[in-house]
BALOBA-1460 file (C-alpha; in Angstrom, 3 decimals):
// residues 230
<rec num="1" residu="m" x="188.456" y="108.358" z="85.543"/>
<rec num="2" residu="a" x="185.594" y="109.173" z="83.166"/>
<rec num="3" residu="k" x="186.536" y="110.387" z="79.695"/>
<rec num="4" residu="t" x="185.278" y="113.819" z="78.631"/>
<rec num="5" residu="v" x="183.585" y="114.234" z="75.237"/>
<rec num="6" residu="l" x="182.885" y="117.621" z="73.663"/>
<rec num="7" residu="v" x="179.778" y="117.483" z="71.445"/>
<rec num="8" residu="v" x="179.375" y="120.307" z="68.924"/>
<rec num="9" residu="d" x="176.221" y="120.726" z="66.820"/>
<rec num="10" residu="d" x="173.912" y="123.649" z="66.094"/>
<rec num="11" residu="e" x="170.809" y="121.439" z="66.459"/>
<rec num="12" residu="e" x="169.901" y="121.349" z="70.142"/>
<rec num="13" residu="d" x="167.880" y="118.122" z="69.912"/>
<rec num="14" residu="i" x="170.869" y="116.286" z="68.455"/>
<rec num="15" residu="v" x="173.172" y="117.637" z="71.159"/>
<rec num="16" residu="a" x="170.668" y="116.566" z="73.821"/>
<rec num="17" residu="l" x="170.336" y="113.063" z="72.331"/>
<rec num="18" residu="l" x="174.086" y="112.506" z="72.061"/>
<rec num="19" residu="r" x="174.682" y="113.902" z="75.529"/>
<rec num="20" residu="y" x="172.048" y="111.627" z="77.064"/>
<rec num="21" residu="n" x="173.500" y="108.488" z="75.482"/>
<rec num="22" residu="l" x="177.095" y="109.369" z="76.326"/>
<rec num="23" residu="e" x="176.294" y="110.183" z="79.938"/>
<rec num="24" residu="k" x="174.326" y="106.944" z="80.214"/>
<rec num="25" residu="e" x="177.581" y="105.132" z="79.317"/>
<rec num="26" residu="g" x="179.535" y="107.003" z="81.981"/>
<rec num="27" residu="y" x="181.166" y="109.759" z="79.904"/>
<rec num="28" residu="d" x="181.417" y="113.372" z="81.016"/>
<rec num="29" residu="v" x="179.990" y="115.635" z="78.301"/>
<rec num="30" residu="l" x="180.639" y="119.246" z="77.337"/>
<rec num="31" residu="t" x="178.493" y="120.852" z="74.635"/>
<rec num="32" residu="a" x="178.672" y="123.712" z="72.149"/>
<rec num="33" residu="h" x="176.243" y="124.903" z="69.476"/>
<rec num="34" residu="d" x="178.583" y="126.657" z="67.045"/>
<rec num="35" residu="g" x="182.241" y="126.797" z="66.118"/>
<rec num="36" residu="a" x="183.128" y="129.751" z="68.319"/>
<rec num="37" residu="e" x="181.589" y="128.052" z="71.374"/>
<rec num="38" residu="a" x="183.439" y="124.869" z="70.489"/>
<rec num="39" residu="l" x="186.833" y="126.570" z="70.442"/>
<rec num="40" residu="t" x="186.114" y="128.149" z="73.828"/>
<rec num="41" residu="a" x="184.887" y="124.869" z="75.324"/>
<rec num="42" residu="a" x="187.970" y="123.065" z="73.984"/>
<rec num="43" residu="e" x="190.175" y="125.189" z="76.221"/>
<rec num="44" residu="a" x="189.194" y="122.711" z="78.941"/>
<rec num="45" residu="p" x="190.758" y="119.210" z="78.870"/>
<rec num="46" residu="v" x="188.739" y="116.908" z="76.593"/>
<rec num="47" residu="d" x="189.410" y="113.358" z="75.423"/>
<rec num="48" residu="l" x="187.296" y="113.443" z="72.235"/>
<rec num="49" residu="v" x="185.631" y="116.117" z="70.091"/>
<rec num="50" residu="v" x="182.479" y="115.272" z="68.106"/>
<rec num="51" residu="l" x="181.949" y="117.900" z="65.389"/>
<rec num="52" residu="d" x="179.174" y="118.797" z="63.004"/>
<rec num="53" residu="v" x="180.362" y="120.440" z="59.775"/>
<rec num="54" residu="m" x="177.546" y="122.826" z="58.869"/>
<rec num="55" residu="m" x="177.359" y="125.403" z="61.671"/>
<rec num="56" residu="p" x="176.889" y="129.186" z="61.691"/>
<rec num="57" residu="g" x="180.012" y="131.312" z="61.817"/>
<rec num="58" residu="v" x="182.999" y="129.006" z="62.140"/>
<rec num="59" residu="d" x="182.190" y="125.660" z="60.501"/>
<rec num="60" residu="g" x="183.366" y="122.255" z="61.690"/>
<rec num="61" residu="f" x="186.231" y="121.990" z="59.204"/>
<rec num="62" residu="e" x="187.704" y="125.258" z="60.462"/>
<rec num="63" residu="v" x="187.242" y="124.189" z="64.096"/>
<rec num="64" residu="c" x="189.134" y="120.984" z="63.343"/>
<rec num="65" residu="r" x="191.927" y="122.881" z="61.615"/>
<rec num="66" residu="r" x="192.302" y="125.318" z="64.527"/>
<rec num="67" residu="l" x="192.262" y="122.568" z="67.144"/>
<rec num="68" residu="r" x="194.946" y="120.619" z="65.315"/>
<rec num="69" residu="a" x="197.099" y="123.764" z="65.200"/>
<rec num="70" residu="t" x="197.222" y="123.932" z="69.009"/>
<rec num="71" residu="p" x="199.602" y="121.792" z="71.110"/>
<rec num="72" residu="r" x="196.741" y="120.907" z="73.486"/>
<rec num="73" residu="h" x="194.710" y="119.243" z="70.741"/>
<rec num="74" residu="a" x="197.354" y="118.173" z="68.239"/>
<rec num="75" residu="s" x="196.553" y="114.543" z="69.109"/>
<rec num="76" residu="t" x="193.055" y="114.769" z="70.647"/>
<rec num="77" residu="p" x="190.712" y="112.379" z="68.775"/>
<rec num="78" residu="i" x="188.220" y="114.241" z="66.574"/>
<rec num="79" residu="m" x="185.097" y="112.687" z="65.045"/>
<rec num="80" residu="f" x="182.925" y="114.375" z="62.422"/>
<rec num="81" residu="l" x="179.223" y="113.551" z="62.713"/>
<rec num="82" residu="t" x="177.485" y="115.328" z="59.857"/>
<rec num="83" residu="a" x="174.934" y="115.228" z="57.069"/>
<rec num="84" residu="r" x="177.683" y="116.269" z="54.624"/>
<rec num="85" residu="a" x="178.294" y="112.826" z="53.149"/>
<rec num="86" residu="g" x="180.112" y="113.583" z="49.892"/>
<rec num="87" residu="e" x="183.455" y="111.953" z="49.163"/>
<rec num="88" residu="f" x="185.178" y="115.342" z="48.884"/>
<rec num="89" residu="d" x="183.915" y="116.378" z="52.326"/>
<rec num="90" residu="q" x="184.974" y="113.085" z="53.871"/>
<rec num="91" residu="v" x="188.469" y="113.276" z="52.404"/>
<rec num="92" residu="l" x="188.787" y="116.918" z="53.463"/>
<rec num="93" residu="g" x="187.741" y="116.124" z="57.027"/>
<rec num="94" residu="l" x="190.220" y="113.272" z="57.324"/>
<rec num="95" residu="e" x="193.012" y="115.286" z="55.733"/>
<rec num="96" residu="l" x="192.409" y="118.068" z="58.263"/>
<rec num="97" residu="g" x="193.242" y="115.511" z="60.942"/>
<rec num="98" residu="a" x="189.925" y="113.930" z="61.952"/>
<rec num="99" residu="d" x="190.042" y="110.368" z="63.242"/>
<rec num="100" residu="d" x="186.600" y="109.409" z="61.975"/>
<rec num="101" residu="y" x="183.919" y="110.780" z="59.653"/>
<rec num="102" residu="i" x="180.357" y="109.550" z="60.212"/>
<rec num="103" residu="e" x="177.225" y="110.335" z="58.227"/>
<rec num="104" residu="k" x="173.999" y="111.322" z="59.943"/>
<rec num="105" residu="p" x="171.647" y="109.835" z="60.909"/>
<rec num="106" residu="i" x="173.276" y="107.224" z="63.140"/>
<rec num="107" residu="s" x="171.721" y="105.098" z="65.872"/>
<rec num="108" residu="p" x="172.736" y="106.051" z="69.411"/>
<rec num="109" residu="r" x="174.130" y="102.557" z="70.063"/>
<rec num="110" residu="v" x="176.341" y="102.668" z="66.969"/>
<rec num="111" residu="f" x="177.449" y="106.206" z="67.815"/>
<rec num="112" residu="v" x="178.503" y="105.218" z="71.337"/>
<rec num="113" residu="a" x="180.294" y="102.160" z="69.937"/>
<rec num="114" residu="r" x="182.262" y="104.379" z="67.539"/>
<rec num="115" residu="v" x="183.149" y="106.743" z="70.392"/>
<rec num="116" residu="r" x="184.341" y="103.814" z="72.479"/>
<rec num="117" residu="s" x="186.386" y="102.484" z="69.551"/>
<rec num="118" residu="i" x="188.128" y="105.813" z="68.908"/>
<rec num="119" residu="l" x="189.006" y="106.292" z="72.573"/>
<rec num="120" residu="r" x="190.299" y="102.719" z="72.791"/>
<rec num="121" residu="r" x="192.500" y="103.180" z="69.707"/>
<rec num="122" residu="s" x="193.787" y="106.458" z="71.121"/>
<rec num="123" residu="a" x="194.726" y="104.823" z="74.426"/>
<rec num="124" residu="e" x="196.392" y="101.913" z="72.621"/>
<rec num="125" residu="a" x="198.375" y="104.312" z="70.434"/>
<rec num="126" residu="v" x="199.644" y="106.157" z="73.506"/>
<rec num="127" residu="r" x="200.725" y="102.884" z="75.131"/>
<rec num="128" residu="t" x="202.444" y="101.719" z="71.933"/>
<rec num="129" residu="e" x="204.316" y="105.001" z="71.482"/>
<rec num="130" residu="t" x="205.400" y="104.975" z="75.127"/>
<rec num="131" residu="l" x="206.701" y="101.414" z="74.978"/>
<rec num="132" residu="v" x="208.176" y="101.241" z="71.487"/>
<rec num="133" residu="m" x="209.008" y="104.649" z="70.051"/>
<rec num="134" residu="p" x="211.508" y="107.118" z="71.528"/>
<rec num="135" residu="e" x="210.158" y="110.461" z="72.652"/>
<rec num="136" residu="v" x="212.507" y="112.360" z="70.329"/>
<rec num="137" residu="l" x="213.627" y="111.102" z="66.921"/>
<rec num="138" residu="r" x="216.707" y="112.668" z="65.348"/>
<rec num="139" residu="v" x="218.026" y="112.023" z="61.874"/>
<rec num="140" residu="g" x="220.696" y="114.510" z="60.856"/>
<rec num="141" residu="d" x="219.115" y="117.965" z="60.964"/>
<rec num="142" residu="l" x="215.604" y="116.528" z="61.330"/>
<rec num="143" residu="e" x="214.142" y="116.371" z="64.860"/>
<rec num="144" residu="i" x="210.730" y="114.928" z="65.713"/>
<rec num="145" residu="n" x="209.396" y="115.380" z="69.238"/>
<rec num="146" residu="r" x="206.519" y="112.995" z="69.944"/>
<rec num="147" residu="q" x="205.713" y="114.556" z="73.302"/>
<rec num="148" residu="n" x="204.725" y="117.983" z="72.015"/>
<rec num="149" residu="y" x="204.091" y="117.133" z="68.330"/>
<rec num="150" residu="t" x="206.792" y="119.405" z="66.954"/>
<rec num="151" residu="v" x="209.138" y="118.933" z="64.000"/>
<rec num="152" residu="k" x="212.332" y="120.887" z="63.462"/>
<rec num="153" residu="v" x="213.998" y="120.956" z="60.046"/>
<rec num="154" residu="d" x="217.497" y="122.463" z="60.042"/>
<rec num="155" residu="g" x="216.726" y="124.011" z="63.442"/>
<rec num="156" residu="q" x="213.490" y="125.656" z="62.292"/>
<rec num="157" residu="e" x="210.188" y="124.459" z="63.729"/>
<rec num="158" residu="i" x="207.683" y="123.479" z="61.027"/>
<rec num="159" residu="f" x="204.005" y="122.825" z="61.756"/>
<rec num="160" residu="f" x="202.714" y="119.357" z="60.818"/>
<rec num="161" residu="p" x="199.001" y="118.530" z="61.320"/>
<rec num="162" residu="k" x="198.326" y="115.351" z="63.290"/>
<rec num="163" residu="k" x="198.155" y="112.824" z="60.442"/>
<rec num="164" residu="e" x="201.173" y="114.275" z="58.634"/>
<rec num="165" residu="f" x="203.112" y="114.211" z="61.908"/>
<rec num="166" residu="e" x="202.150" y="110.614" z="62.679"/>
<rec num="167" residu="l" x="202.986" y="109.520" z="59.141"/>
<rec num="168" residu="l" x="206.427" y="111.126" z="59.261"/>
<rec num="169" residu="a" x="207.181" y="109.866" z="62.779"/>
<rec num="170" residu="f" x="206.163" y="106.316" z="61.899"/>
<rec num="171" residu="l" x="208.333" y="106.179" z="58.773"/>
<rec num="172" residu="v" x="211.317" y="107.754" z="60.536"/>
<rec num="173" residu="s" x="211.002" y="105.329" z="63.455"/>
<rec num="174" residu="n" x="211.172" y="102.410" z="60.996"/>
<rec num="175" residu="p" x="214.080" y="103.386" z="58.688"/>
<rec num="176" residu="g" x="214.604" y="101.270" z="55.616"/>
<rec num="177" residu="k" x="211.322" y="99.370" z="55.960"/>
<rec num="178" residu="v" x="208.849" y="99.580" z="53.084"/>
<rec num="179" residu="f" x="205.189" y="100.100" z="53.977"/>
<rec num="180" residu="s" x="202.309" y="99.720" z="51.545"/>
<rec num="181" residu="r" x="199.620" y="102.378" z="51.340"/>
<rec num="182" residu="e" x="197.184" y="99.954" z="52.963"/>
<rec num="183" residu="a" x="199.562" y="99.343" z="55.874"/>
<rec num="184" residu="l" x="200.018" y="103.094" z="56.376"/>
<rec num="185" residu="l" x="196.261" y="103.666" z="56.220"/>
<rec num="186" residu="n" x="195.651" y="101.006" z="58.860"/>
<rec num="187" residu="r" x="198.444" y="102.297" z="61.078"/>
<rec num="188" residu="i" x="197.717" y="106.034" z="60.874"/>
<rec num="189" residu="w" x="193.968" y="106.197" z="60.188"/>
<rec num="190" residu="g" x="192.816" y="102.875" z="61.702"/>
<rec num="191" residu="e" x="191.461" y="99.688" z="60.186"/>
<rec num="192" residu="n" x="187.801" y="100.636" z="60.586"/>
<rec num="193" residu="i" x="188.038" y="103.997" z="58.807"/>
<rec num="194" residu="y" x="187.296" y="104.259" z="55.104"/>
<rec num="195" residu="v" x="189.971" y="106.393" z="53.463"/>
<rec num="196" residu="l" x="191.060" y="106.434" z="49.837"/>
<rec num="197" residu="d" x="194.576" y="105.197" z="49.009"/>
<rec num="198" residu="r" x="195.354" y="108.551" z="47.434"/>
<rec num="199" residu="t" x="194.934" y="110.151" z="50.854"/>
<rec num="200" residu="v" x="198.317" y="108.647" z="51.766"/>
<rec num="201" residu="d" x="199.869" y="110.066" z="48.591"/>
<rec num="202" residu="v" x="198.471" y="113.524" z="49.366"/>
<rec num="203" residu="h" x="199.883" y="113.431" z="52.903"/>
<rec num="204" residu="i" x="203.275" y="112.157" z="51.725"/>
<rec num="205" residu="s" x="203.401" y="115.013" z="49.207"/>
<rec num="206" residu="k" x="202.665" y="117.582" z="51.934"/>
<rec num="207" residu="v" x="205.273" y="116.033" z="54.263"/>
<rec num="208" residu="r" x="207.917" y="116.124" z="51.537"/>
<rec num="209" residu="e" x="207.120" y="119.746" z="50.761"/>
<rec num="210" residu="k" x="207.673" y="120.722" z="54.401"/>
<rec num="211" residu="l" x="210.888" y="118.712" z="54.681"/>
<rec num="212" residu="g" x="212.470" y="120.778" z="51.902"/>
<rec num="213" residu="a" x="215.988" y="119.545" z="51.166"/>
<rec num="214" residu="h" x="215.283" y="116.445" z="53.263"/>
<rec num="215" residu="s" x="212.288" y="115.404" z="51.149"/>
<rec num="216" residu="a" x="214.305" y="112.786" z="49.254"/>
<rec num="217" residu="s" x="214.598" y="110.817" z="52.505"/>
<rec num="218" residu="i" x="211.035" y="109.600" z="51.946"/>
<rec num="219" residu="e" x="211.295" y="107.284" z="48.974"/>
<rec num="220" residu="t" x="208.529" y="105.946" z="46.763"/>
<rec num="221" residu="v" x="208.922" y="102.222" z="46.130"/>
<rec num="222" residu="k" x="207.127" y="101.772" z="42.833"/>
<rec num="223" residu="g" x="204.165" y="99.445" z="43.013"/>
<rec num="224" residu="v" x="204.617" y="98.929" z="46.750"/>
<rec num="225" residu="g" x="204.532" y="102.054" z="48.921"/>
<rec num="226" residu="y" x="206.919" y="104.265" z="50.870"/>
<rec num="227" residu="r" x="209.964" y="104.085" z="53.140"/>
<rec num="228" residu="f" x="212.277" y="106.405" z="55.001"/>
<rec num="229" residu="r" x="215.805" y="106.041" z="53.682"/>
<rec num="230" residu="e" x="218.372" y="105.077" z="56.305"/>
């Protein structure tokens, strides 16, 4: 079954170019030209969202944040394709839950290759989680449901964006094991994505804050990385 890609950009020629090259490779393509249209289009099942940042009304960052806050798109791959190439923008996009952040301009062949790579990693992650990790992880009063991307702390459901959720679930599913920042980056963000080491620290800090009294369960191993205490 063909994968469906939602392409969002306020420049019609760019949308047309990306659509043409994706359809040539066998993908089904939905399009939107601003953030509001994107959120409406995303109500349909999509396998990947390609987002520009600078759009009228609701910008790409806000679209990403809203998509990640919905159960339907908590784990849908999201790629930023934008002229906003600053380090701050890249870090922000990835911290909001994007799976890739690409600077314009990009050749159509490279773009399609990146799309194919993201969808392949997503499919592999689903297979790995299905085969290796239990659907529901429970540690004391902490419950992590991998099927619907929910976390309950002391019986109260707390929202975790995609990367924070995956980071917590991975550590909890490997209790006692120490993982370096590099290992966590490769596991959660992917080996081909450039992300600063401090991105892991920022996400760990946010996870701890949401865990409240359970925050001490995520331990910092000085000079090495992090682990979830058994």
